[in-house]
N, CA, C, O and the ligand as a Tripos MOL2 file, in Angstrom:
@<TRIPOS>MOLECULE
protein
  293   291    74     0     0
PROTEIN
NO_CHARGES

@<TRIPOS>ATOM
      1 N         -75.3940   24.6550   -0.5700 N.3       1 MET1
      2 CA        -76.1200   25.8480   -1.1810 C.3       1 MET1
      3 C         -76.0380   27.0310   -0.0900 C.2       1 MET1
      4 O         -76.1620   26.8600    1.1230 O.2       1 MET1
      5 N         -75.8360   28.1080   -0.6560 N.am      2 SER2
      6 CA        -75.9180   29.2920    0.3700 C.3       2 SER2
      7 C         -77.2270   29.8770    0.3210 C.2       2 SER2
      8 O         -77.8380   30.0530   -0.7330 O.2       2 SER2
      9 N         -77.6950   30.2020    1.5520 N.am      3 VAL3
     10 CA        -78.8780   30.7640    1.9220 C.3       3 VAL3
     11 C         -79.0930   32.2630    1.1400 C.2       3 VAL3
     12 O         -80.1740   32.6460    0.6930 O.2       3 VAL3
     13 N         -77.9450   32.9450    1.0840 N.am      4 GLN4
     14 CA        -78.0120   34.2840    0.4290 C.3       4 GLN4
     15 C         -78.5770   34.2500   -0.9280 C.2       4 GLN4
     16 O         -79.4700   35.0150   -1.2930 O.2       4 GLN4
     17 N         -78.0000   33.2830   -1.7210 N.am      5 ASN5
     18 CA        -78.4380   32.9890   -3.1180 C.3       5 ASN5
     19 C         -79.9200   32.8670   -3.3190 C.2       5 ASN5
     20 O         -80.4130   33.2400   -4.3840 O.2       5 ASN5
     21 N         -80.6620   32.3640   -2.3550 N.am      6 THR6
     22 CA        -82.0090   32.0680   -2.4230 C.3       6 THR6
     23 C         -83.1070   33.0170   -1.9450 C.2       6 THR6
     24 O         -84.3080   32.7480   -1.9270 O.2       6 THR6
     25 N         -82.5190   34.2050   -1.5460 N.am      7 HIS7
     26 CA        -83.4040   35.2630   -1.0190 C.3       7 HIS7
     27 C         -83.0640   36.5480   -1.5680 C.2       7 HIS7
     28 O         -81.8950   36.8100   -1.8480 O.2       7 HIS7
     29 N         -84.0840   37.4390   -1.7580 N.am      8 PHE8
     30 CA        -83.8530   38.8140   -2.2600 C.3       8 PHE8
     31 C         -84.2800   39.6960   -1.2600 C.2       8 PHE8
     32 O         -84.9990   39.3410   -0.3260 O.2       8 PHE8
     33 N         -83.8360   40.9050   -1.4350 N.am      9 ILE9
     34 CA        -84.2700   42.0410   -0.5640 C.3       9 ILE9
     35 C         -85.3050   42.9520   -1.3410 C.2       9 ILE9
     36 O         -85.0360   43.4250   -2.4460 O.2       9 ILE9
     37 N         -86.4010   43.1470   -0.7470 N.am     10 CYS10
     38 CA        -87.3770   44.1430   -1.3720 C.3      10 CYS10
     39 C         -86.8010   45.4660   -1.2370 C.2      10 CYS10
     40 O         -86.3120   45.8400   -0.1710 O.2      10 CYS10
     41 N         -86.8430   46.2420   -2.3550 N.am     11 GLU11
     42 CA        -86.3630   47.7150   -2.3390 C.3      11 GLU11
     43 C         -87.3350   48.7000   -1.8240 C.2      11 GLU11
     44 O         -87.0200   49.8900   -1.8050 O.2      11 GLU11
     45 N         -88.4630   48.3150   -1.4160 N.am     12 ILE12
     46 CA        -89.3040   49.1710   -0.7150 C.3      12 ILE12
     47 C         -89.3390   48.9240    0.7590 C.2      12 ILE12
     48 O         -89.0940   49.8890    1.4830 O.2      12 ILE12
     49 N         -89.5930   47.8320    1.2750 N.am     13 CYS13
     50 CA        -89.6690   47.6080    2.7550 C.3      13 CYS13
     51 C         -88.5070   47.0050    3.2100 C.2      13 CYS13
     52 O         -88.2890   47.1140    4.4160 O.2      13 CYS13
     53 N         -87.6290   46.3340    2.4620 N.am     14 GLY14
     54 CA        -86.3710   45.8630    2.9560 C.3      14 GLY14
     55 C         -86.4430   44.4740    3.4810 C.2      14 GLY14
     56 O         -85.4790   43.9040    3.9930 O.2      14 GLY14
     57 N         -87.7410   43.9000    3.3180 N.am     15 GLY15
     58 CA        -87.9260   42.5320    3.5880 C.3      15 GLY15
     59 C         -87.3730   41.4130    2.6040 C.2      15 GLY15
     60 O         -87.1260   41.6630    1.4240 O.2      15 GLY15
     61 N         -87.2150   40.2830    3.1200 N.am     16 TYR16
     62 CA        -86.7020   39.1710    2.3660 C.3      16 TYR16
     63 C         -87.7970   38.4890    1.5500 C.2      16 TYR16
     64 O         -88.9550   38.4030    1.9590 O.2      16 TYR16
     65 N         -87.3710   37.9960    0.3500 N.am     17 GLU17
     66 CA        -88.4440   37.4670   -0.4230 C.3      17 GLU17
     67 C         -87.7070   36.3110   -1.0890 C.2      17 GLU17
     68 O         -86.4950   36.3890   -1.2880 O.2      17 GLU17
     69 N         -88.4600   35.1780   -1.4580 N.am     18 MET18
     70 CA        -87.9350   34.1040   -2.3940 C.3      18 MET18
     71 C         -87.8120   34.3700   -3.6440 C.2      18 MET18
     72 O         -86.7910   34.1520   -4.2970 O.2      18 MET18
     73 N         -89.0100   34.9400   -4.1360 N.am     19 VAL19
     74 CA        -89.1360   35.1760   -5.5230 C.3      19 VAL19
     75 C         -89.5640   36.7150   -5.6630 C.2      19 VAL19
     76 O         -90.5500   37.1560   -5.0730 O.2      19 VAL19
     77 N         -88.7830   37.4610   -6.4530 N.am     20 LEU20
     78 CA        -89.0030   38.8520   -6.5700 C.3      20 LEU20
     79 C         -90.1300   39.2050   -7.5150 C.2      20 LEU20
     80 O         -90.2460   38.6200   -8.5910 O.2      20 LEU20
     81 N         -90.9970   40.1940   -7.1090 N.am     21 SER21
     82 CA        -91.9980   40.9030   -7.9980 C.3      21 SER21
     83 C         -91.3130   42.0820   -8.5320 C.2      21 SER21
     84 O         -90.1920   42.3260   -8.0860 O.2      21 SER21
     85 N         -91.7960   42.8100   -9.3780 N.am     22 SER22
     86 CA        -91.1230   43.9560   -9.9190 C.3      22 SER22
     87 C         -92.3250   45.1580  -10.1170 C.2      22 SER22
     88 O         -93.5190   44.9250  -10.3060 O.2      22 SER22
     89 N         -91.7560   46.3550  -10.0310 N.am     23 LEU23
     90 CA        -92.6870   47.6000  -10.3100 C.3      23 LEU23
     91 C         -91.7630   48.3400  -11.2150 C.2      23 LEU23
     92 O         -90.6250   48.6740  -10.8860 O.2      23 LEU23
     93 N         -92.3260   48.5870  -12.4060 N.am     24 ASN24
     94 CA        -91.7390   49.5230  -13.3590 C.3      24 ASN24
     95 C         -92.7100   50.7100  -13.7190 C.2      24 ASN24
     96 O         -93.9130   50.5600  -13.9290 O.2      24 ASN24
     97 N         -92.0780   51.8290  -13.7620 N.am     25 LEU25
     98 CA        -92.8440   53.1100  -14.0660 C.3      25 LEU25
     99 C         -91.8600   53.9460  -15.0160 C.2      25 LEU25
    100 O         -90.7270   54.2500  -14.6430 O.2      25 LEU25
    101 N         -92.3840   54.3030  -16.2960 N.am     26 ARG26
    102 CA        -91.5250   55.1200  -16.9700 C.3      26 ARG26
    103 C         -92.2460   56.4730  -17.3260 C.2      26 ARG26
    104 O         -93.3500   56.4820  -17.8710 O.2      26 ARG26
    105 N         -91.6270   57.5050  -17.0200 N.am     27 CYS27
    106 CA        -92.2950   58.9340  -17.2910 C.3      27 CYS27
    107 C         -91.5600   59.4070  -18.5330 C.2      27 CYS27
    108 O         -90.3530   59.3300  -18.7660 O.2      27 CYS27
    109 N         -92.6400   59.9680  -19.3660 N.am     28 ASN28
    110 CA        -92.1350   60.6620  -20.7420 C.3      28 ASN28
    111 C         -92.5970   61.9730  -20.7170 C.2      28 ASN28
    112 O         -92.9280   62.4770  -19.6440 O.2      28 ASN28
    113 N         -92.6700   62.6630  -21.8910 N.am     29 TYR29
    114 CA        -93.0160   63.9730  -22.2330 C.3      29 TYR29
    115 C         -94.5190   64.2660  -21.5300 C.2      29 TYR29
    116 O         -95.4660   63.4920  -21.6700 O.2      29 TYR29
    117 N         -94.5680   65.3320  -20.8650 N.am     30 GLY30
    118 CA        -95.8640   65.7420  -20.1450 C.3      30 GLY30
    119 C         -95.7530   65.4520  -18.5610 C.2      30 GLY30
    120 O         -96.5410   65.8570  -17.7060 O.2      30 GLY30
    121 N         -94.7450   64.7600  -18.3820 N.am     31 SER31
    122 CA        -94.3690   64.4840  -16.8360 C.3      31 SER31
    123 C         -93.3290   65.3820  -16.4780 C.2      31 SER31
    124 O         -92.4350   65.7060  -17.2600 O.2      31 SER31
    125 N         -93.4510   65.8820  -15.0420 N.am     32 GLU32
    126 CA        -92.3540   66.7040  -14.4910 C.3      32 GLU32
    127 C         -91.0700   65.7290  -14.3830 C.2      32 GLU32
    128 O         -89.9340   66.2030  -14.3970 O.2      32 GLU32
    129 N         -91.2840   64.4850  -14.2870 N.am     33 ASN33
    130 CA        -90.2440   63.6640  -14.4130 C.3      33 ASN33
    131 C         -89.8960   62.8700  -15.6840 C.2      33 ASN33
    132 O         -89.6070   61.6730  -15.6840 O.2      33 ASN33
    133 N         -89.9600   63.7380  -16.8650 N.am     34 ASP34
    134 CA        -89.5960   63.3940  -18.0950 C.3      34 ASP34
    135 C         -88.4020   62.5820  -18.1920 C.2      34 ASP34
    136 O         -87.3690   63.0360  -17.6980 O.2      34 ASP34
    137 N         -88.3850   61.3780  -18.7890 N.am     35 GLY35
    138 CA        -87.0570   60.6730  -18.9040 C.3      35 GLY35
    139 C         -86.7170   59.8280  -17.7240 C.2      35 GLY35
    140 O         -85.8210   58.9850  -17.7480 O.2      35 GLY35
    141 N         -87.4280   60.0740  -16.7430 N.am     36 GLU36
    142 CA        -87.1540   59.2040  -15.4990 C.3      36 GLU36
    143 C         -87.7270   57.8470  -15.6440 C.2      36 GLU36
    144 O         -88.7470   57.6760  -16.3120 O.2      36 GLU36
    145 N         -87.0660   56.8000  -15.0020 N.am     37 GLU37
    146 CA        -87.6380   55.4820  -15.0850 C.3      37 GLU37
    147 C         -87.3470   54.8330  -13.8090 C.2      37 GLU37
    148 O         -86.2430   54.9410  -13.2760 O.2      37 GLU37
    149 N         -88.3600   54.1260  -13.2790 N.am     38 LEU38
    150 CA        -88.3290   53.6450  -11.9270 C.3      38 LEU38
    151 C         -88.5370   52.1710  -12.1790 C.2      38 LEU38
    152 O         -89.5300   51.6930  -12.7270 O.2      38 LEU38
    153 N         -87.4370   51.4630  -11.6970 N.am     39 LYS39
    154 CA        -87.5050   49.8630  -11.8520 C.3      39 LYS39
    155 C         -87.1650   49.3090  -10.3700 C.2      39 LYS39
    156 O         -86.0120   49.2700   -9.9400 O.2      39 LYS39
    157 N         -88.2130   48.9170   -9.6920 N.am     40 LEU40
    158 CA        -88.0740   48.3520   -8.2440 C.3      40 LEU40
    159 C         -88.1590   46.9520   -8.1900 C.2      40 LEU40
    160 O         -89.0260   46.3720   -8.8430 O.2      40 LEU40
    161 N         -87.3160   46.3090   -7.4500 N.am     41 ARG41
    162 CA        -87.5130   44.8740   -7.1790 C.3      41 ARG41
    163 C         -88.1280   44.8180   -5.7580 C.2      41 ARG41
    164 O         -87.6100   45.2950   -4.7490 O.2      41 ARG41
    165 N         -89.2430   44.2010   -5.8270 N.am     42 ILE42
    166 CA        -90.0950   44.2090   -4.6550 C.3      42 ILE42
    167 C         -90.5260   42.6710   -4.2100 C.2      42 ILE42
    168 O         -90.4260   41.6590   -4.9040 O.2      42 ILE42
    169 N         -91.0170   42.7760   -2.8990 N.am     43 CYS43
    170 CA        -91.6150   41.4750   -2.4310 C.3      43 CYS43
    171 C         -93.0410   41.3050   -2.7050 C.2      43 CYS43
    172 O         -93.7250   42.2420   -3.1150 O.2      43 CYS43
    173 N         -93.5180   40.1120   -2.4860 N.am     44 GLY44
    174 CA        -94.9540   40.0270   -2.6750 C.3      44 GLY44
    175 C         -96.0100   40.7010   -2.0780 C.2      44 GLY44
    176 O         -97.1000   40.9150   -2.6080 O.2      44 GLY44
    177 N         -95.6330   41.0610   -0.8630 N.am     45 LYS45
    178 CA        -96.5530   41.9170   -0.0180 C.3      45 LYS45
    179 C         -96.6310   43.3760   -0.5070 C.2      45 LYS45
    180 O         -97.6720   44.0330   -0.5410 O.2      45 LYS45
    181 N         -95.3570   43.8280   -0.8980 N.am     46 CYS46
    182 CA        -95.5400   45.2260   -1.5170 C.3      46 CYS46
    183 C         -96.2040   45.1550   -2.8600 C.2      46 CYS46
    184 O         -97.0050   46.0240   -3.2040 O.2      46 CYS46
    185 N         -95.8920   44.1510   -3.6160 N.am     47 ALA47
    186 CA        -96.5250   44.0620   -4.8770 C.3      47 ALA47
    187 C         -98.0830   44.0210   -4.7900 C.2      47 ALA47
    188 O         -98.7950   44.6190   -5.5960 O.2      47 ALA47
    189 N         -98.5120   43.3510   -3.8620 N.am     48 ASP48
    190 CA       -100.0750   43.2260   -3.4600 C.3      48 ASP48
    191 C        -100.5450   44.6260   -3.1490 C.2      48 ASP48
    192 O        -101.6450   44.9970   -3.5590 O.2      48 ASP48
    193 N         -99.7560   45.4310   -2.4360 N.am     49 ARG49
    194 CA       -100.2200   46.8090   -1.8920 C.3      49 ARG49
    195 C        -100.3500   47.6180   -3.1260 C.2      49 ARG49
    196 O        -101.3740   48.2360   -3.4180 O.2      49 ARG49
    197 N         -99.1740   47.5830   -3.9010 N.am     50 TYR50
    198 CA        -99.2800   48.5670   -5.0840 C.3      50 TYR50
    199 C        -100.3730   48.2190   -6.1060 C.2      50 TYR50
    200 O        -100.9930   49.0940   -6.7120 O.2      50 TYR50
    201 N        -100.5950   46.8290   -6.2800 N.am     51 MET51
    202 CA       -101.5510   46.2240   -7.0900 C.3      51 MET51
    203 C        -102.9390   46.7790   -6.7830 C.2      51 MET51
    204 O        -103.6500   47.2320   -7.6790 O.2      51 MET51
    205 N        -103.3210   46.7380   -5.4790 N.am     52 SER52
    206 CA       -104.5670   47.3150   -4.9720 C.3      52 SER52
    207 C        -104.6780   48.6160   -5.1830 C.2      52 SER52
    208 O        -105.7990   49.0600   -5.4320 O.2      52 SER52
    209 N        -103.6070   49.4500   -5.1310 N.am     53 VAL53
    210 CA       -103.6840   50.8890   -5.3960 C.3      53 VAL53
    211 C        -104.0910   51.2070   -6.8870 C.2      53 VAL53
    212 O        -104.9340   52.0430   -7.2140 O.2      53 VAL53
    213 N        -103.3180   50.3630   -7.7840 N.am     54 PHE54
    214 CA       -103.4240   50.6580   -9.1220 C.3      54 PHE54
    215 C        -104.7920   50.1490   -9.6470 C.2      54 PHE54
    216 O        -105.3980   50.7110  -10.5590 O.2      54 PHE54
    217 N        -105.2450   49.0080   -8.9800 N.am     55 ASN55
    218 CA       -106.4610   48.4010   -9.5340 C.3      55 ASN55
    219 C        -107.6590   49.3920   -9.0100 C.2      55 ASN55
    220 O        -108.7160   49.5040   -9.6300 O.2      55 ASN55
    221 N        -107.3740   50.0860   -7.8180 N.am     56 GLU56
    222 CA       -108.4390   51.0740   -7.5050 C.3      56 GLU56
    223 C        -108.5310   52.2070   -8.4940 C.2      56 GLU56
    224 O        -109.6260   52.6550   -8.8330 O.2      56 GLU56
    225 N        -107.3660   52.6850   -8.9720 N.am     57 LYS57
    226 CA       -107.2190   53.8190   -9.7370 C.3      57 LYS57
    227 C        -107.5290   53.6320  -11.3480 C.2      57 LYS57
    228 O        -107.8770   54.5400  -12.1020 O.2      57 LYS57
    229 N        -107.3490   52.4270  -11.6590 N.am     58 THR58
    230 CA       -107.2160   52.1340  -13.0130 C.3      58 THR58
    231 C        -108.6440   51.5190  -13.4960 C.2      58 THR58
    232 O        -109.2580   50.7290  -12.7800 O.2      58 THR58
    233 N        -109.0900   51.9140  -14.6790 N.am     59 GLN59
    234 CA       -110.2920   51.5540  -15.2190 C.3      59 GLN59
    235 C        -110.4220   50.0740  -15.6490 C.2      59 GLN59
    236 O        -109.4890   49.5050  -16.2160 O.2      59 GLN59
    237 N        -111.4200   49.5510  -15.4130 N.am     60 GLU60
    238 CA       -111.6410   48.0620  -15.5800 C.3      60 GLU60
    239 C        -111.1760   47.3820  -16.8300 C.2      60 GLU60
    240 O        -110.7810   46.2160  -16.8710 O.2      60 GLU60
    241 N        -111.2570   48.2340  -17.8860 N.am     61 LYS61
    242 CA       -110.8960   47.6940  -19.2210 C.3      61 LYS61
    243 C        -109.3630   47.5080  -19.3510 C.2      61 LYS61
    244 O        -108.8360   46.7430  -20.1590 O.2      61 LYS61
    245 N        -108.6980   48.3060  -18.4500 N.am     62 TYR62
    246 CA       -107.1300   48.0520  -18.5490 C.3      62 TYR62
    247 C        -106.5430   47.0380  -17.6240 C.2      62 TYR62
    248 O        -105.3280   46.8660  -17.5300 O.2      62 TYR62
    249 N        -107.3410   46.4410  -17.0130 N.am     63 ARG63
    250 CA       -106.8850   45.3980  -15.9720 C.3      63 ARG63
    251 C        -106.6590   44.0380  -16.7040 C.2      63 ARG63
    252 O        -107.2560   43.7520  -17.7420 O.2      63 ARG63
    253 N        -105.8130   43.2700  -16.1310 N.am     64 GLY64
    254 CA       -105.3750   41.9970  -16.6640 C.3      64 GLY64
    255 C        -106.4330   40.9800  -16.5450 C.2      64 GLY64
    256 O        -107.3890   41.0860  -15.7760 O.2      64 GLY64
    257 N        -106.2150   39.9580  -17.3650 N.am     65 ASP65
    258 CA       -107.2420   38.8260  -17.5920 C.3      65 ASP65
    259 C        -107.6410   38.0880  -16.1680 C.2      65 ASP65
    260 O        -108.7350   37.5630  -15.9610 O.2      65 ASP65
    261 N        -106.6690   38.1410  -15.3300 N.am     66 LYS66
    262 CA       -106.7130   37.5830  -14.0760 C.3      66 LYS66
    263 C        -107.9710   37.9020  -13.3720 C.2      66 LYS66
    264 O        -108.5810   37.0400  -12.7390 O.2      66 LYS66
    265 N        -108.3600   39.0970  -13.4670 N.am     67 HIS67
    266 CA       -109.4900   39.7400  -12.7010 C.3      67 HIS67
    267 C        -110.8280   39.3430  -13.2990 C.2      67 HIS67
    268 O        -111.8610   39.8380  -12.8470 O.2      67 HIS67
    269 N        -110.8520   38.4420  -14.3290 N.am     68 LYS68
    270 CA       -111.9190   37.9300  -15.0110 C.3      68 LYS68
    271 C        -112.1590   36.6340  -14.5860 C.2      68 LYS68
    272 O        -113.0610   36.0230  -15.1590 O.2      68 LYS68
    273 N        -111.4680   36.0240  -13.6010 N.am     69 ARG69
    274 CA       -111.3370   34.5590  -13.5300 C.3      69 ARG69
    275 C        -112.6840   34.2120  -12.7940 C.2      69 ARG69
    276 O        -113.0540   33.0440  -12.9080 O.2      69 ARG69
    277 N        -113.3800   34.9720  -12.1350 N.am     70 THR70
    278 CA       -114.6670   34.4840  -11.5550 C.3      70 THR70
    279 C        -115.7890   34.2720  -12.4800 C.2      70 THR70
    280 O        -116.7810   33.6120  -12.1720 O.2      70 THR70
    281 N        -115.5910   34.9340  -13.8020 N.am     71 LYS71
    282 CA       -116.5670   34.7430  -14.7720 C.3      71 LYS71
    283 C        -116.7710   33.4300  -15.1330 C.2      71 LYS71
    284 O        -115.7940   32.6830  -15.0770 O.2      71 LYS71
    285 N        -117.8760   32.9700  -15.5080 N.am     72 GLY72
    286 CA       -118.1830   31.7030  -16.0590 C.3      72 GLY72
    287 C        -118.4030   30.5950  -15.0590 C.2      72 GLY72
    288 O        -118.5220   29.4410  -15.4680 O.2      72 GLY72
    289 N        -118.4700   30.8990  -13.6680 N.am     73 LEU73
    290 CA       -118.4550   29.8960  -12.7750 C.3      73 LEU73
    291 C        -119.8280   29.4160  -12.5390 C.2      73 LEU73
    292 O        -120.0330   28.4950  -11.7490 O.2      73 LEU73
    293 ZN        -91.6570   44.7610    0.3130 Zn       74 ZN74
@<TRIPOS>BOND
     1     1     2 1
     2     2     3 1
     3     3     4 2
     4     3     5 am
     5     5     6 1
     6     6     7 1
     7     7     8 2
     8     7     9 am
     9     9    10 1
    10    10    11 1
    11    11    12 2
    12    11    13 am
    13    13    14 1
    14    14    15 1
    15    15    16 2
    16    15    17 am
    17    17    18 1
    18    18    19 1
    19    19    20 2
    20    19    21 am
    21    21    22 1
    22    22    23 1
    23    23    24 2
    24    23    25 am
    25    25    26 1
    26    26    27 1
    27    27    28 2
    28    27    29 am
    29    29    30 1
    30    30    31 1
    31    31    32 2
    32    31    33 am
    33    33    34 1
    34    34    35 1
    35    35    36 2
    36    35    37 am
    37    37    38 1
    38    38    39 1
    39    39    40 2
    40    39    41 am
    41    41    42 1
    42    42    43 1
    43    43    44 2
    44    43    45 am
    45    45    46 1
    46    46    47 1
    47    47    48 2
    48    47    49 am
    49    49    50 1
    50    50    51 1
    51    51    52 2
    52    51    53 am
    53    53    54 1
    54    54    55 1
    55    55    56 2
    56    55    57 am
    57    57    58 1
    58    58    59 1
    59    59    60 2
    60    59    61 am
    61    61    62 1
    62    62    63 1
    63    63    64 2
    64    63    65 am
    65    65    66 1
    66    66    67 1
    67    67    68 2
    68    67    69 am
    69    69    70 1
    70    70    71 1
    71    71    72 2
    72    71    73 am
    73    73    74 1
    74    74    75 1
    75    75    76 2
    76    75    77 am
    77    77    78 1
    78    78    79 1
    79    79    80 2
    80    79    81 am
    81    81    82 1
    82    82    83 1
    83    83    84 2
    84    83    85 am
    85    85    86 1
    86    86    87 1
    87    87    88 2
    88    87    89 am
    89    89    90 1
    90    90    91 1
    91    91    92 2
    92    91    93 am
    93    93    94 1
    94    94    95 1
    95    95    96 2
    96    95    97 am
    97    97    98 1
    98    98    99 1
    99    99   100 2
   100    99   101 am
   101   101   102 1
   102   102   103 1
   103   103   104 2
   104   103   105 am
   105   105   106 1
   106   106   107 1
   107   107   108 2
   108   107   109 am
   109   109   110 1
   110   110   111 1
   111   111   112 2
   112   111   113 am
   113   113   114 1
   114   114   115 1
   115   115   116 2
   116   115   117 am
   117   117   118 1
   118   118   119 1
   119   119   120 2
   120   119   121 am
   121   121   122 1
   122   122   123 1
   123   123   124 2
   124   123   125 am
   125   125   126 1
   126   126   127 1
   127   127   128 2
   128   127   129 am
   129   129   130 1
   130   130   131 1
   131   131   132 2
   132   131   133 am
   133   133   134 1
   134   134   135 1
   135   135   136 2
   136   135   137 am
   137   137   138 1
   138   138   139 1
   139   139   140 2
   140   139   141 am
   141   141   142 1
   142   142   143 1
   143   143   144 2
   144   143   145 am
   145   145   146 1
   146   146   147 1
   147   147   148 2
   148   147   149 am
   149   149   150 1
   150   150   151 1
   151   151   152 2
   152   151   153 am
   153   153   154 1
   154   154   155 1
   155   155   156 2
   156   155   157 am
   157   157   158 1
   158   158   159 1
   159   159   160 2
   160   159   161 am
   161   161   162 1
   162   162   163 1
   163   163   164 2
   164   163   165 am
   165   165   166 1
   166   166   167 1
   167   167   168 2
   168   167   169 am
   169   169   170 1
   170   170   171 1
   171   171   172 2
   172   171   173 am
   173   173   174 1
   174   174   175 1
   175   175   176 2
   176   175   177 am
   177   177   178 1
   178   178   179 1
   179   179   180 2
   180   179   181 am
   181   181   182 1
   182   182   183 1
   183   183   184 2
   184   183   185 am
   185   185   186 1
   186   186   187 1
   187   187   188 2
   188   187   189 am
   189   189   190 1
   190   190   191 1
   191   191   192 2
   192   191   193 am
   193   193   194 1
   194   194   195 1
   195   195   196 2
   196   195   197 am
   197   197   198 1
   198   198   199 1
   199   199   200 2
   200   199   201 am
   201   201   202 1
   202   202   203 1
   203   203   204 2
   204   203   205 am
   205   205   206 1
   206   206   207 1
   207   207   208 2
   208   207   209 am
   209   209   210 1
   210   210   211 1
   211   211   212 2
   212   211   213 am
   213   213   214 1
   214   214   215 1
   215   215   216 2
   216   215   217 am
   217   217   218 1
   218   218   219 1
   219   219   220 2
   220   219   221 am
   221   221   222 1
   222   222   223 1
   223   223   224 2
   224   223   225 am
   225   225   226 1
   226   226   227 1
   227   227   228 2
   228   227   229 am
   229   229   230 1
   230   230   231 1
   231   231   232 2
   232   231   233 am
   233   233   234 1
   234   234   235 1
   235   235   236 2
   236   235   237 am
   237   237   238 1
   238   238   239 1
   239   239   240 2
   240   239   241 am
   241   241   242 1
   242   242   243 1
   243   243   244 2
   244   243   245 am
   245   245   246 1
   246   246   247 1
   247   247   248 2
   248   247   249 am
   249   249   250 1
   250   250   251 1
   251   251   252 2
   252   251   253 am
   253   253   254 1
   254   254   255 1
   255   255   256 2
   256   255   257 am
   257   257   258 1
   258   258   259 1
   259   259   260 2
   260   259   261 am
   261   261   262 1
   262   262   263 1
   263   263   264 2
   264   263   265 am
   265   265   266 1
   266   266   267 1
   267   267   268 2
   268   267   269 am
   269   269   270 1
   270   270   271 1
   271   271   272 2
   272   271   273 am
   273   273   274 1
   274   274   275 1
   275   275   276 2
   276   275   277 am
   277   277   278 1
   278   278   279 1
   279   279   280 2
   280   279   281 am
   281   281   282 1
   282   282   283 1
   283   283   284 2
   284   283   285 am
   285   285   286 1
   286   286   287 1
   287   287   288 2
   288   287   289 am
   289   289   290 1
   290   290   291 1
   291   291   292 2
@<TRIPOS>SUBSTRUCTURE
     1 MET1         2 RESIDUE 1 A MET
     2 SER2         6 RESIDUE 1 A SER
     3 VAL3        10 RESIDUE 1 A VAL
     4 GLN4        14 RESIDUE 1 A GLN
     5 ASN5        18 RESIDUE 1 A ASN
     6 THR6        22 RESIDUE 1 A THR
     7 HIS7        26 RESIDUE 1 A HIS
     8 PHE8        30 RESIDUE 1 A PHE
     9 ILE9        34 RESIDUE 1 A ILE
    10 CYS10       38 RESIDUE 1 A CYS
    11 GLU11       42 RESIDUE 1 A GLU
    12 ILE12       46 RESIDUE 1 A ILE
    13 CYS13       50 RESIDUE 1 A CYS
    14 GLY14       54 RESIDUE 1 A GLY
    15 GLY15       58 RESIDUE 1 A GLY
    16 TYR16       62 RESIDUE 1 A TYR
    17 GLU17       66 RESIDUE 1 A GLU
    18 MET18       70 RESIDUE 1 A MET
    19 VAL19       74 RESIDUE 1 A VAL
    20 LEU20       78 RESIDUE 1 A LEU
    21 SER21       82 RESIDUE 1 A SER
    22 SER22       86 RESIDUE 1 A SER
    23 LEU23       90 RESIDUE 1 A LEU
    24 ASN24       94 RESIDUE 1 A ASN
    25 LEU25       98 RESIDUE 1 A LEU
    26 ARG26      102 RESIDUE 1 A ARG
    27 CYS27      106 RESIDUE 1 A CYS
    28 ASN28      110 RESIDUE 1 A ASN
    29 TYR29      114 RESIDUE 1 A TYR
    30 GLY30      118 RESIDUE 1 A GLY
    31 SER31      122 RESIDUE 1 A SER
    32 GLU32      126 RESIDUE 1 A GLU
    33 ASN33      130 RESIDUE 1 A ASN
    34 ASP34      134 RESIDUE 1 A ASP
    35 GLY35      138 RESIDUE 1 A GLY
    36 GLU36      142 RESIDUE 1 A GLU
    37 GLU37      146 RESIDUE 1 A GLU
    38 LEU38      150 RESIDUE 1 A LEU
    39 LYS39      154 RESIDUE 1 A LYS
    40 LEU40      158 RESIDUE 1 A LEU
    41 ARG41      162 RESIDUE 1 A ARG
    42 ILE42      166 RESIDUE 1 A ILE
    43 CYS43      170 RESIDUE 1 A CYS
    44 GLY44      174 RESIDUE 1 A GLY
    45 LYS45      178 RESIDUE 1 A LYS
    46 CYS46      182 RESIDUE 1 A CYS
    47 ALA47      186 RESIDUE 1 A ALA
    48 ASP48      190 RESIDUE 1 A ASP
    49 ARG49      194 RESIDUE 1 A ARG
    50 TYR50      198 RESIDUE 1 A TYR
    51 MET51      202 RESIDUE 1 A MET
    52 SER52      206 RESIDUE 1 A SER
    53 VAL53      210 RESIDUE 1 A VAL
    54 PHE54      214 RESIDUE 1 A PHE
    55 ASN55      218 RESIDUE 1 A ASN
    56 GLU56      222 RESIDUE 1 A GLU
    57 LYS57      226 RESIDUE 1 A LYS
    58 THR58      230 RESIDUE 1 A THR
    59 GLN59      234 RESIDUE 1 A GLN
    60 GLU60      238 RESIDUE 1 A GLU
    61 LYS61      242 RESIDUE 1 A LYS
    62 TYR62      246 RESIDUE 1 A TYR
    63 ARG63      250 RESIDUE 1 A ARG
    64 GLY64      254 RESIDUE 1 A GLY
    65 ASP65      258 RESIDUE 1 A ASP
    66 LYS66      262 RESIDUE 1 A LYS
    67 HIS67      266 RESIDUE 1 A HIS
    68 LYS68      270 RESIDUE 1 A LYS
    69 ARG69      274 RESIDUE 1 A ARG
    70 THR70      278 RESIDUE 1 A THR
    71 LYS71      282 RESIDUE 1 A LYS
    72 GLY72      286 RESIDUE 1 A GLY
    73 LEU73      290 RESIDUE 1 A LEU
    74 ZN74       293 GROUP 0 **** ****
């Protein structure tokens, strides 16, 4: 087995990762970048970084179920 096939390169930091995360952003009407689409394959560390940025900016009602996991303990 080749080592190259089991690693991916993060498109943000250039680091190696075993399993890729992804960041997708689509701009439409109302945006200066109308029609632009960003699809990045990123590592877990970059995913965490962007996740925390978006979690900070995003209202609680739009967050995924994962953030409710402490409920009911
Ligand atoms: Zn990265």
